[in-house]
C-alpha positions as a printed Julia matrix, in Angstrom:
299×3 Matrix{Float64}:
  -63.55  -46.0    -83.96
  -63.67  -49.57   -85.23
  -65.44  -49.21   -88.57
  -66.26  -52.92   -88.49
  -68.95  -52.03   -85.96
  -70.84  -50.3    -88.76
  -71.38  -53.63   -90.5
  -72.53  -55.24   -87.26
  -74.94  -52.34   -86.88
  -76.22  -53.0    -90.39
  -76.7   -56.73   -89.78
  -78.62  -56.18   -86.52
  -80.76  -53.47   -88.12
  -81.77  -55.68   -91.04
  -82.3   -58.74   -88.83
  -84.77  -56.64   -86.86
  -86.76  -56.22   -90.08
  -86.03  -52.52   -90.5
  -85.58  -50.78   -93.85
  -82.23  -51.54   -95.51
  -82.21  -48.18   -97.27
  -82.42  -46.35   -93.95
  -79.43  -48.11   -92.43
  -77.47  -47.59   -95.67
  -78.1   -43.84   -95.34
  -77.11  -43.9    -91.67
  -73.85  -45.72   -92.36
  -72.96  -43.39   -95.23
  -73.46  -40.43   -92.91
  -71.44  -42.02   -90.09
  -68.54  -42.7    -92.44
  -68.45  -39.0    -93.25
  -68.37  -38.21   -89.53
  -65.54  -40.66   -88.86
  -63.56  -39.39   -91.87
  -63.33  -35.97   -90.22
  -63.2   -37.14   -86.62
  -62.14  -40.8    -86.04
  -63.08  -40.65   -82.33
  -65.81  -38.01   -82.17
  -67.07  -36.54   -78.92
  -70.34  -34.67   -78.49
  -68.78  -31.36   -79.51
  -67.34  -32.81   -82.72
  -70.65  -34.44   -83.55
  -72.56  -31.17   -83.08
  -70.01  -29.29   -85.18
  -70.37  -31.86   -87.96
  -74.16  -31.62   -87.84
  -74.0   -27.82   -87.98
  -71.62  -27.81   -90.97
  -74.53  -28.07   -93.43
  -77.01  -25.31   -94.21
  -79.91  -27.71   -94.7
  -82.12  -28.54   -91.72
  -83.15  -31.85   -93.29
  -79.51  -32.96   -93.56
  -78.78  -31.89   -89.98
  -81.74  -33.97   -88.85
  -80.59  -36.99   -90.88
  -77.11  -36.76   -89.36
  -78.54  -36.57   -85.87
  -80.76  -39.57   -86.56
  -77.74  -41.57   -87.75
  -75.76  -40.73   -84.61
  -78.66  -41.51   -82.29
  -79.48  -44.78   -84.04
  -75.86  -45.96   -83.88
  -75.53  -44.83   -80.25
  -78.77  -46.59   -79.26
  -77.58  -49.76   -80.97
  -74.22  -49.59   -79.17
  -75.9   -49.13   -75.81
  -78.12  -52.14   -76.45
  -75.25  -54.41   -77.49
  -72.73  -53.28   -74.88
  -70.52  -51.54   -77.45
  -69.7   -48.08   -76.13
  -69.73  -46.13   -79.38
  -71.44  -42.82   -78.54
  -72.12  -42.7    -74.78
  -73.46  -39.16   -75.29
  -75.93  -40.03   -78.06
  -79.01  -39.02   -76.04
  -77.68  -35.46   -75.86
  -77.65  -35.08   -79.65
  -80.54  -32.75   -80.57
  -82.93  -33.57   -83.39
  -83.65  -30.63   -85.65
  -87.38  -29.96   -85.86
  -88.39  -29.66   -89.49
  -91.31  -27.61   -90.63
  -94.1   -29.99   -91.62
  -95.19  -29.05   -95.11
  -98.55  -30.2    -96.51
  -98.11  -33.34   -98.59
 -100.1   -34.22  -101.66
 -102.71  -36.87  -100.84
 -104.95  -38.6   -103.38
 -108.66  -38.35  -102.69
 -111.75  -40.2   -103.81
 -112.29  -37.44  -106.38
 -108.82  -38.14  -107.81
 -109.68  -41.83  -107.97
 -112.93  -41.23  -109.84
 -111.27  -38.8   -112.26
 -108.39  -41.19  -112.97
 -110.8   -44.09  -113.57
 -112.68  -42.01  -116.15
 -109.48  -41.07  -117.96
 -107.94  -44.56  -117.94
 -108.11  -45.71  -121.56
 -106.59  -49.2   -121.34
 -107.04  -52.28  -119.19
 -103.55  -51.8   -117.78
 -104.18  -48.15  -116.91
 -107.32  -49.14  -115.01
 -105.5   -51.91  -113.16
 -102.78  -49.51  -112.02
 -105.29  -46.98  -110.7
 -107.25  -49.68  -108.88
 -104.1   -51.13  -107.32
 -102.9   -47.73  -106.15
 -106.27  -46.87  -104.57
 -107.01  -50.33  -103.19
 -103.57  -51.38  -101.93
 -101.41  -48.29  -101.37
  -98.44  -49.87  -103.12
  -95.16  -48.1   -103.71
  -94.28  -47.51  -107.37
  -91.39  -49.96  -107.22
  -93.67  -52.6   -105.71
  -96.11  -52.2   -108.61
  -93.28  -52.7   -111.09
  -92.13  -55.94  -109.45
  -95.56  -57.59  -109.26
  -95.92  -60.88  -111.13
  -99.06  -62.75  -112.13
  -98.11  -65.45  -109.6
  -98.34  -62.87  -106.8
 -102.11  -62.48  -107.29
 -104.68  -64.69  -105.59
 -107.97  -63.68  -107.19
 -109.97  -66.37  -105.39
 -109.16  -64.98  -101.96
 -108.7   -61.38  -103.1
 -105.09  -61.14  -101.97
 -101.88  -59.73  -103.37
  -98.42  -60.81  -102.2
  -95.79  -58.06  -102.21
  -92.6   -60.13  -102.25
  -90.09  -57.28  -102.47
  -90.65  -54.15  -100.42
  -88.65  -51.24   -99.07
  -88.18  -53.01   -95.74
  -87.07  -56.24   -97.41
  -89.96  -58.19   -95.91
  -92.86  -59.63   -97.95
  -96.42  -58.81   -97.0
  -99.99  -59.67   -97.99
 -102.39  -56.94   -99.12
 -106.17  -57.37   -99.6
 -107.68  -56.42  -102.97
 -110.98  -54.58  -103.23
 -113.65  -56.06  -105.49
 -113.08  -53.42  -108.17
 -109.32  -53.99  -108.04
 -109.89  -57.73  -108.34
 -111.93  -57.24  -111.51
 -109.37  -54.88  -113.01
 -106.48  -57.22  -112.23
 -108.37  -60.22  -113.62
 -108.81  -58.38  -116.93
 -105.13  -57.41  -116.92
 -104.01  -61.01  -116.35
 -106.3   -62.24  -119.13
 -105.63  -65.89  -118.4
 -101.83  -65.65  -118.32
 -100.26  -68.21  -115.96
  -97.09  -66.25  -115.21
  -94.98  -63.23  -116.07
  -94.95  -59.58  -115.1
  -98.39  -58.35  -114.05
  -98.04  -54.87  -115.56
  -94.9   -55.01  -117.72
  -94.0   -51.4   -116.95
  -90.96  -49.6   -115.54
  -91.15  -47.23  -112.59
  -90.66  -44.25  -114.89
  -93.4   -45.48  -117.23
  -95.86  -45.55  -114.31
  -94.8   -42.04  -113.33
  -95.42  -40.81  -116.88
  -98.79  -42.59  -117.0
  -99.97  -40.81  -113.86
  -98.76  -37.52  -115.29
 -100.65  -38.16  -118.53
 -103.82  -38.92  -116.6
 -103.39  -35.75  -114.55
 -103.36  -37.96  -111.45
 -101.37  -37.54  -108.21
  -98.02  -39.27  -107.74
  -97.84  -42.88  -106.6
  -96.82  -41.8   -103.12
  -99.79  -39.43  -102.94
 -102.0   -42.45  -103.71
 -100.3   -44.34  -100.9
 -101.06  -41.54   -98.46
 -104.63  -41.33   -99.74
 -105.08  -45.07   -99.28
 -103.89  -44.85   -95.66
 -106.11  -41.87   -94.88
 -109.18  -43.54   -96.41
 -108.54  -46.76   -94.5
 -108.18  -44.92   -91.18
 -111.19  -42.73   -91.91
 -113.31  -45.81   -92.48
 -112.32  -47.47   -89.23
 -109.48  -49.82   -90.17
 -107.18  -50.14   -87.16
 -103.72  -48.59   -87.11
 -102.19  -52.07   -86.73
 -103.88  -53.3    -89.9
 -102.92  -50.21   -91.92
  -99.32  -50.59   -90.8
  -99.32  -54.29   -91.71
 -100.83  -53.76   -95.15
  -98.56  -50.78   -95.9
  -95.4   -52.59   -94.88
  -94.24  -49.84   -92.52
  -91.56  -50.99   -90.07
  -92.74  -48.56   -87.39
  -95.96  -46.85   -86.44
  -94.6   -43.34   -87.09
  -96.22  -42.97   -90.52
  -99.59  -44.27   -89.32
  -99.41  -41.92   -86.34
  -98.92  -38.99   -88.71
 -102.11  -39.83   -90.6
 -103.99  -40.55   -87.38
 -103.11  -37.09   -86.06
 -104.44  -35.6    -89.29
 -107.75  -37.38   -88.85
 -108.03  -37.32   -85.06
 -110.39  -34.36   -84.85
 -112.66  -35.63   -87.62
 -112.8   -39.15   -86.2
 -113.37  -37.95   -82.64
 -116.44  -35.96   -83.69
 -117.68  -38.88   -85.77
 -117.31  -41.42   -82.97
 -119.0   -39.12   -80.43
 -121.95  -38.69   -82.79
 -122.11  -42.45   -83.25
 -122.05  -43.03   -79.51
 -124.94  -40.6    -79.08
 -126.96  -42.4    -81.73
 -126.99  -39.63   -84.35
 -126.63  -40.19   -88.07
 -124.02  -37.51   -88.66
 -121.29  -40.09   -87.96
 -121.98  -41.42   -91.42
 -120.35  -38.34   -92.88
 -116.99  -39.84   -91.97
 -117.97  -43.5    -91.8
 -120.01  -44.42   -94.89
 -121.2   -47.65   -93.33
 -121.91  -46.04   -89.96
 -119.56  -48.13   -87.86
 -116.01  -48.56   -86.68
 -114.41  -51.81   -87.77
 -113.68  -53.91   -84.68
 -110.19  -55.02   -83.77
 -110.15  -58.75   -84.29
 -108.35  -60.89   -81.71
 -106.27  -62.67   -84.32
 -102.77  -62.52   -85.73
 -101.87  -59.24   -87.52
 -102.18  -60.65   -91.06
 -105.59  -62.21   -90.41
 -106.84  -59.11   -88.63
 -105.6   -56.94   -91.49
 -107.34  -59.14   -94.06
 -110.65  -59.17   -92.16
 -110.73  -55.44   -91.54
 -110.01  -54.5    -95.15
 -112.43  -57.14   -96.44
 -115.12  -55.81   -94.12
 -114.4   -52.31   -95.37
 -114.66  -53.44   -99.01
 -117.98  -55.19   -98.36
 -119.63  -52.16   -96.8
 -117.88  -49.15   -98.22
 -119.02  -46.45  -100.6
 -119.88  -47.15  -104.25
 -116.54  -45.75  -105.39
 -114.79  -48.73  -103.87
 -117.11  -51.35  -105.22
 -118.04  -49.98  -108.62
């Protein structure tokens, strides 16, 4: 196998706007495969996958093989002509911690500094990753329009995230007239310790909670994906499946003219899908949600 193809695979993956960390993991796994079998066939690939006791690792190895094989098929490079026959291990889906509105209210009460409050508001309003919080600068905040620019993300692509009114106020106090510099001035570990001290969920649990709340309140999957910076719809689909039963009942009640739909939709409506570009649609849907949502969002 020509190992130079791995770098071409990497370039095409990143040019497609996909997560650099994912392709790094795939290439590391493929190098291990090639070290033991320079020209692997399907049998060798399956044996390599089965050589680990961990189902998650077997699945990651299969994903690496299938991704590389799919890329080769698309570019005319015959790397793994049998890639479609590689089975994906089905992992048991374990419940994941998800921040709730109750967590948000409790964390706001315990936040003792302006910076603590700003972090909680940003986590609940924007669903940022912990590393994205750390890298925020004052220049990335547009308080007039209620927007936040995430310049460095996991996927390597910048994105724009709307700020709720309460987050805007908290961030304004945190900036305190500064023209530039780090917005929070904290390391990733410092944010982790802060959340632990407040008895609050992890940053990723806040991110999941943000996505669930947005979907529950009628923000479209396309807008949630855009604001979250996900390179595929897989994560949004996971949250949509979680909420599908609740939302179906709510929408049927709304269609029949009953008030019980408001149990899931505080403002009693589903946000429309705007016929605009993804960024504009995302901004409008989240701004509409902020204007009409529950007091917890606007307090």
